C-alpha positions in Angstrom: 3.8 5.5 28.2 2.5 7.4 30.6 -0.3 8.6 28.6 -1.4 5.2 28.5 -1.5 4.5 32.1 -3.2 7.8 32.8 -6.2 6.5 30.8 -6.7 3.1 33.1 -8.1 3.3 36.4 -5.6 3.9 39.2 -2.7 1.4 39.8 -1.5 0.1 43.0 2.0 1.8 42.8 4.4 -0.5 44.7 2.6 -3.5 44.8 4.3 -6.6 42.9 2.2 -8.8 41.5 2.4 -12.5 42.3 4.4 -14.6 39.8 1.5 -16.9 39.2 -1.1 -14.2 38.6 1.3 -12.4 36.1 1.2 -15.8 33.8 -2.3 -16.2 33.8 -2.9 -12.7 33.1 -0.8 -12.9 30.2 -2.0 -15.8 29.0 -5.4 -14.5 29.4 -4.3 -11.6 26.9 -2.2 -13.6 24.4 -5.4 -15.5 23.5 -8.2 -12.7 23.7 -9.8 -11.6 20.4 -7.3 -8.6 20.7 -4.4 -10.0 20.2 -5.8 -13.0 17.9 -4.0 -13.2 14.6 -0.9 -11.5 16.1 1.4 -13.9 17.0 4.3 -12.1 16.5 3.2 -9.5 19.3 2.4 -12.6 21.3 5.1 -13.7 21.3 7.2 -10.7 22.1 5.3 -9.7 25.0 5.8 -13.3 26.3 9.3 -12.9 26.0 9.8 -10.0 27.1 7.5 -10.9 30.6 9.3 -14.1 31.1 13.1 -12.6 30.8 11.9 -9.8 33.1 10.2 -12.6 35.4 13.5 -14.4 35.5 15.6 -11.3 36.6 16.9 -10.4 33.5 15.0 -7.2 32.3 17.9 -5.0 32.3 19.0 -7.5 29.7 16.3 -6.9 27.0 17.7 -5.4 24.1 16.0 -5.2 20.3 19.1 -7.2 19.6 18.1 -10.1 21.9 14.5 -10.3 21.0 15.6 -10.2 17.0 17.9 -13.3 18.3 15.3 -15.1 20.4 12.3 -14.5 19.1 12.6 -13.6 15.3 15.2 -16.0 14.6 17.5 -15.7 11.4 21.0 -15.4 10.1 23.5 -13.0 11.8 23.6 -10.9 8.7 20.1 -10.2 9.2 20.2 -9.1 12.6 20.1 -5.1 11.6 17.1 -5.5 9.5 15.1 -7.6 12.4 16.3 -4.9 14.9 14.5 -2.2 13.0 11.6 -4.6 12.9 11.7 -4.9 16.7 11.3 -1.6 17.1 7.9 -1.2 14.7 6.9 -4.1 16.6 7.5 -2.4 20.0 5.2 0.5 18.8 2.1 -2.0 17.4 2.6 -3.6 21.0 2.2 -0.4 22.6 -1.1 0.5 20.8 -2.5 -2.9 21.2 -2.1 -2.9 24.9 -4.0 0.5 24.7 -7.0 -1.3 22.9 -6.9 -4.4 25.1 -7.4 -2.9 28.1 -10.3 -0.8 26.7 -11.9 -3.8 25.5 -11.2 -7.3 26.2 -9.2 -6.4 29.4 -11.2 -3.8 30.6 -11.9 -5.8 33.6 -8.0 -7.2 34.2 -6.2 -7.3 37.5 -2.6 -7.4 36.9 -1.6 -4.7 33.9 1.3 -4.8 31.6 2.9 -1.4 30.2 6.1 -1.3 27.9 7.1 2.0 28.5 9.0 3.9 25.7 12.6 4.2 25.6 13.3 0.1 25.9 11.5 -3.0 26.1 11.5 -4.3 29.5 7.9 -4.2 30.7 6.1 -2.7 33.5 3.5 -5.1 35.4 1.2 -3.3 37.8 -1.4 -4.6 39.7 -5.2 -2.5 39.0 -7.3 -2.1 42.3 -10.7 -4.3 41.5 -12.9 -1.8 42.6 -11.8 0.6 40.1 -12.0 -2.1 37.3 -14.1 -0.4 34.4 -17.9 -1.5 34.0 -18.5 -4.2 31.2 -19.3 -3.7 27.6 -21.0 -6.2 26.0 -19.4 -9.3 24.4 -19.2 -8.9 20.8 -20.8 -11.9 18.9 -18.2 -13.9 16.0 -18.6 -13.9 12.5 -20.6 -15.9 10.9 -23.1 -15.3 14.3 -25.2 -11.8 14.3 -23.3 -9.0 15.5 -24.5 -6.6 18.3 -26.5 -4.1 17.4 -24.9 -0.7 17.0 -25.0 1.0 20.6 -23.5 3.6 22.9 -24.2 4.3 26.7 -23.0 7.0 28.5 -20.2 4.6 30.4 -19.5 2.5 27.2 -18.5 5.7 25.2 -16.6 7.3 28.5 -14.7 4.3 28.8 -13.7 4.0 24.6 -13.5 7.5 24.4 -10.8 7.5 27.2 -9.1 4.4 25.4 -9.5 6.1 21.6 -7.9 9.2 23.0 -5.1 7.4 24.6 -4.6 5.6 21.0 -5.1 8.6 19.3 -2.4 10.7 21.4 0.2 7.8 21.1 -0.8 7.7 17.4 0.5 11.3 16.8 4.1 10.4 17.8 4.8 7.8 15.2 7.9 8.8 13.2 6.5 9.5 9.5 7.6 11.6 7.2 5.4 15.1 6.8 4.5 14.0 3.4 2.1 10.7 4.9 -1.1 12.3 5.8 -1.6 9.3 8.3 -3.2 11.7 10.9 -4.6 14.2 8.1 -3.3 17.3 9.9 -0.3 19.3 10.8 0.3 20.5 14.5 -0.5 23.6 13.3 -3.9 22.7 12.0 -4.4 20.7 15.2 -4.0 23.7 17.4 -6.2 25.8 15.2 -8.8 23.2 15.6 -8.5 23.3 19.3 -8.4 27.1 19.4 -11.8 26.9 17.7 -13.3 24.0 19.3 -11.8 21.3 22.1 -14.7 19.0 20.6 -13.8 19.0 17.4 -10.2 18.3 18.1 -11.4 15.3 20.4 -13.6 14.1 17.3 -10.9 14.4 14.9 -8.7 12.5 17.2 -11.4 9.8 17.8 -11.7 9.0 14.0 -8.5 9.3 13.0 -7.3 6.1 16.0 -11.0 4.6 14.5 -9.3 4.3 10.9 -6.3 2.0 12.6 -8.9 -0.1 14.1 -10.7 -1.2 10.8 -8.6 -3.7 9.6 -8.0 -6.7 10.0 -11.9 -6.5 9.0 -12.3 -10.5 9.9 -12.0 -9.7 13.4 -15.3 -8.8 14.8 -14.0 -7.0 18.0 -12.0 -4.6 16.2 -14.8 -3.5 14.3 -17.3 -3.4 16.8 -14.8 -1.1 18.8 -14.0 1.0 15.9 -17.6 1.3 15.1 -18.1 2.6 18.6 -15.2 5.4 18.4 -16.7 6.5 15.5 -19.9 6.8 17.1 -18.6 8.6 20.0 -16.4 11.2 17.1 -20.1 11.9 15.6 -21.5 12.6 19.0 -18.5 14.8 20.1 -19.2 16.9 16.6 -21.7 15.8 14.4 -20.2 18.6 11.9 -16.7 16.8 11.0 -17.1 14.5 8.3 -14.3 12.1 9.1 -16.7 10.5 12.2 -19.8 9.9 9.4 -17.3 8.6 7.1 -15.2 5.9 9.3 -18.9 4.6 10.3 -19.9 4.1 6.7 -17.0 1.8 6.4 -17.1 0.0 9.2 -21.4 -0.4 9.2 -20.8 -1.3 5.6 -18.2 -3.9 6.3 -20.0 -5.2 8.9 -22.9 -5.3 6.2 -20.6 -7.5 4.2 -19.8 -10.4 6.9 -22.4 -10.9 8.9 -25.0 -13.7 8.0 -28.0 -11.9 10.0 -29.7 -10.7 7.1 -31.7 -8.2 9.1 -28.8 -6.7 10.9 -27.0 -6.4 7.0 -29.7 -4.3 5.8 -29.4 -2.6 8.9 -26.1 -1.9 8.8 -26.1 -0.8 4.8 -28.7 1.5 5.5 -27.0 3.4 8.4 -23.7 3.0 6.1 -26.0 4.8 3.4 -26.8 7.4 5.5 -23.8 8.2 7.2 -21.3 8.1 3.5 -23.8 10.5 2.4 -23.6 12.9 5.4 -19.7 12.8 4.9 -20.1 13.8 1.3 -22.2 16.8 2.6 -20.0 17.9 4.8 -16.6 17.5 3.2 -17.2 16.6 -0.6 -13.5 17.2 -1.3 -12.1 14.7 1.1 -10.7 11.6 -0.4 -12.2 10.1 2.7 -15.3 10.6 2.4 -15.3 10.0 -1.2 -13.8 6.6 -0.2 -16.8 5.8 2.5 -19.1 6.4 -0.7 -17.0 3.9 -3.2 -17.1 1.2 -0.1 -21.2 1.7 0.7 -21.9 1.7 -3.2 -19.7 -1.8 -3.2 -21.3 -3.3 -0.5 -24.7 -2.4 -2.3 -23.5 -3.7 -5.2 -23.0 -0.8 -7.5 -19.8 -1.3 -9.2 -19.9 1.5 -11.9 -20.7 3.9 -8.8 -17.9 1.8 -6.7 -15.1 2.5 -9.2 -16.2 6.1 -9.8 -15.8 7.0 -6.5 -12.9 5.3 -5.8 -10.8 6.9 -8.8 -11.8 10.2 -7.4 -11.1 9.4 -3.7 -7.9 8.4 -4.9 -7.2 11.8 -7.2 -8.3 13.9 -4.1 -6.1 11.9 -1.5 -3.2 9.6 -3.3 -1.1 9.5 -0.5 -3.7 8.8 2.2 -3.2 5.4 3.5 -6.4 4.7 5.0 -8.1 6.1 1.7 -6.1 4.0 -0.4 -6.8 0.7 1.6 -10.5 1.0 0.5 -9.8 2.2 -2.9 -7.5 -0.6 -3.9 -9.9 -3.0 -1.6 -12.7 -2.2 -4.6 -10.5 -2.0 -7.7 -9.6 -5.4 -6.5 -12.8 -6.9 -6.2 -14.0 -5.4 -9.5 -11.1 -7.3 -10.9 -9.1 -4.3 -11.9 -5.9 -5.8 -11.0 -3.1 -3.5 -13.0 -4.9 -0.6 -11.5 -4.3 -2.0 -7.8 -0.7 -2.8 -8.5 0.1 0.5 -10.6 -1.7 2.8 -7.4 -0.3 1.1 -4.5 3.5 1.0 -6.3 3.0 4.6 -7.1 2.4 5.2 -3.7 5.3 3.3 -2.3 7.4 5.6 -4.4 6.3 8.4 -3.0 6.2 7.7 1.0 7.9 6.0 3.7 5.5 3.6 5.9 6.0 3.3 9.6 4.3 -0.2 9.4 2.2 -2.2 6.9 -1.3 -1.5 5.3 -4.0 -3.3 3.9 -3.6 -1.6 0.1 0.0 -3.8 0.4 -2.0 -6.8 1.2 -4.4 -5.8 -1.7 -1.5 -5.2 -4.2 0.0 -8.8 -3.2 -3.7 -10.1 -4.0 -3.7 -8.3 -7.6 -0.5 -9.5 -8.5 -1.6 -13.4 -7.8 -4.2 -12.7 -10.0 -2.1 -11.6 -12.6 0.1 -14.6 -12.1 2.9 -12.9 -10.6 3.6 -15.2 -7.8 6.8 -14.0 -6.3 5.8 -10.5 -6.5 2.5 -11.6 -4.5 4.9 -13.5 -1.9 7.0 -10.4 -1.4 4.5 -8.3 -1.0 2.6 -10.5 1.6 5.9 -10.9 3.3 6.6 -7.2 3.5 3.6 -6.4 5.2 4.1 -8.9 7.7 7.5 -7.9 8.5 6.2 -4.3 8.8 3.9 -5.3 11.3 0.5 -4.7 8.7 -2.7 -6.4 9.2 -2.1 -9.9 9.2 -5.3 -12.9 9.3 -7.0 -15.9 7.4 -7.2 -13.4 4.0 -3.3 -12.7 3.6 -2.2 -16.2 5.0 -4.8 -17.9 2.3 -3.4 -15.7 -0.4 0.8 -16.4 0.6 -0.5 -19.9 0.8 -1.8 -20.0 -2.9 1.2 -18.2 -4.1 3.8 -20.6 -2.9 1.8 -23.1 -4.0 1.4 -21.9 -7.3 5.4 -21.5 -7.3 6.0 -25.4 -6.4 7.1 -24.5 -3.0 5.1 -26.9 -1.4 6.4 -27.7 1.9 6.0 -23.8 2.4 2.2 -24.0 1.1 1.3 -27.0 3.4 2.9 -25.3 6.9 0.7 -22.2 6.0 -2.1 -24.3 5.5 -2.0 -26.2 8.4 -1.6 -22.6 10.2 -4.3 -21.5 8.9 -6.3 -24.5 9.6 -5.1 -24.5 13.2 -5.6 -20.6 14.0 -8.9 -19.9 11.7 -10.6 -23.4 11.8 -13.9 -21.7 11.0 -12.8 -19.9 7.9 -14.0 -20.2 4.7 -11.8 -17.6 2.7 -12.9 -18.9 -0.5 -16.2 -18.6 -0.3 -15.9 -15.2 0.9 -14.1 -14.0 -1.8 -16.4 -15.7 -4.3 -18.7 -13.6 -2.6 -16.8 -10.3 -3.1 -15.4 -10.5 -6.6 -17.5 -9.6 -9.4 -16.3 -12.3 -11.5 -16.5 -15.2 -8.9 -14.1 -17.0 -10.7 -11.3 -15.4 -9.0 -12.5 -16.4 -5.5 -12.6 -20.0 -7.2 -9.2 -19.8 -8.4 -7.9 -18.7 -5.0 -9.6 -21.6 -3.5 -8.5 -24.4 -6.3 -4.7 -23.3 -5.0 -5.1 -23.4 -1.4 -6.7 -26.8 -1.7 -3.9 -27.9 -3.7 -1.8 -27.2 -0.9 -3.5 -29.3 1.2 -6.3 -27.1 2.9 -9.5 -28.6 3.6 -12.5 -26.4 4.8 -14.2 -27.6 8.1 -17.1 -29.4 7.2 
């Protein structure tokens, strides 16, 4: 975790923070927008910090976390220990994201060094705290206008660089192009232009921030990072493709019509630039597909989606957008087919949105057991969790007759996302609104009531 610490202002080594300050900082962290919707990671961090404060840091093991935090039977412990290891990596990445944004002025810093699960808790010098960035507004309020100043760019560059460097250490098969480039390719790019490599690293780190897309802070941070990639090397297509995807998503979600129009115009320009620079890239094609979807051009969106899938059949980030376009177009069988084909070829280090899309598609195909299984697998692998996945999981359990489980999920949705109107969102996203109505009806039968 040294890379992470190098990207933060200097810490006061050897200075132990007060227990009261640690717990206060921990509460600010778990209540932050960065950790919103990541209940398991919140529980993970709270547990290891409390164990450390109570003098049991040396006793923290994957097995103790699996038993005390995740629960389950003895027979399930082996599987749950694997989940702990995956979640530890997710938590490290979340901490990088937190201290680059919500926690940029935080004085008490939590670190989870690799090789163990005992946290390191340090004090950051107040005079070295990072300058503030504008607070992102939340949906449905207007999003902040895209802007990147010199100071803000530097902070996000540092945080994203750490995030990208940490991401390259994931233990995933070489056939899975999560990062898109091999070590030799990265070395070759560095020899030609270190700024190009920086742009590549930034763009790849930005891809991991896009989902869950209903978290405004994530999209704001992702757009800033992609803009920084463009500033590093305007000729690298990835910065433009990523900026197009994020700006289109903001255009879809904001209630500010002027901002929506501006974001869509910007996204269209960036997608065209990505196509111009790298028409053979699945990422460029998927960005174009997402922009066309946002514009309501369904035939074009589907055409570019299929092309993107053919060009990059194993790129999980490309498949995230491809599967969503096909899902909203009502091509449910194709979503399931593409997703299952990908899962048969690659081993994933975590869950991805295309798996959630497969769960949604199975719901609309009336395969409710398959829908539940898909969403639960994403959750267990540390994939994106938000009101959309909870809503579909709730609806699927209701259709299976698991009313108590459905009611429990309904209560969680109302408690943790009280203003969420997933039903209305999906009526606006689907080419045929009846599928959004179908979801909303199942949610209401489970006891969910929209906030008036």
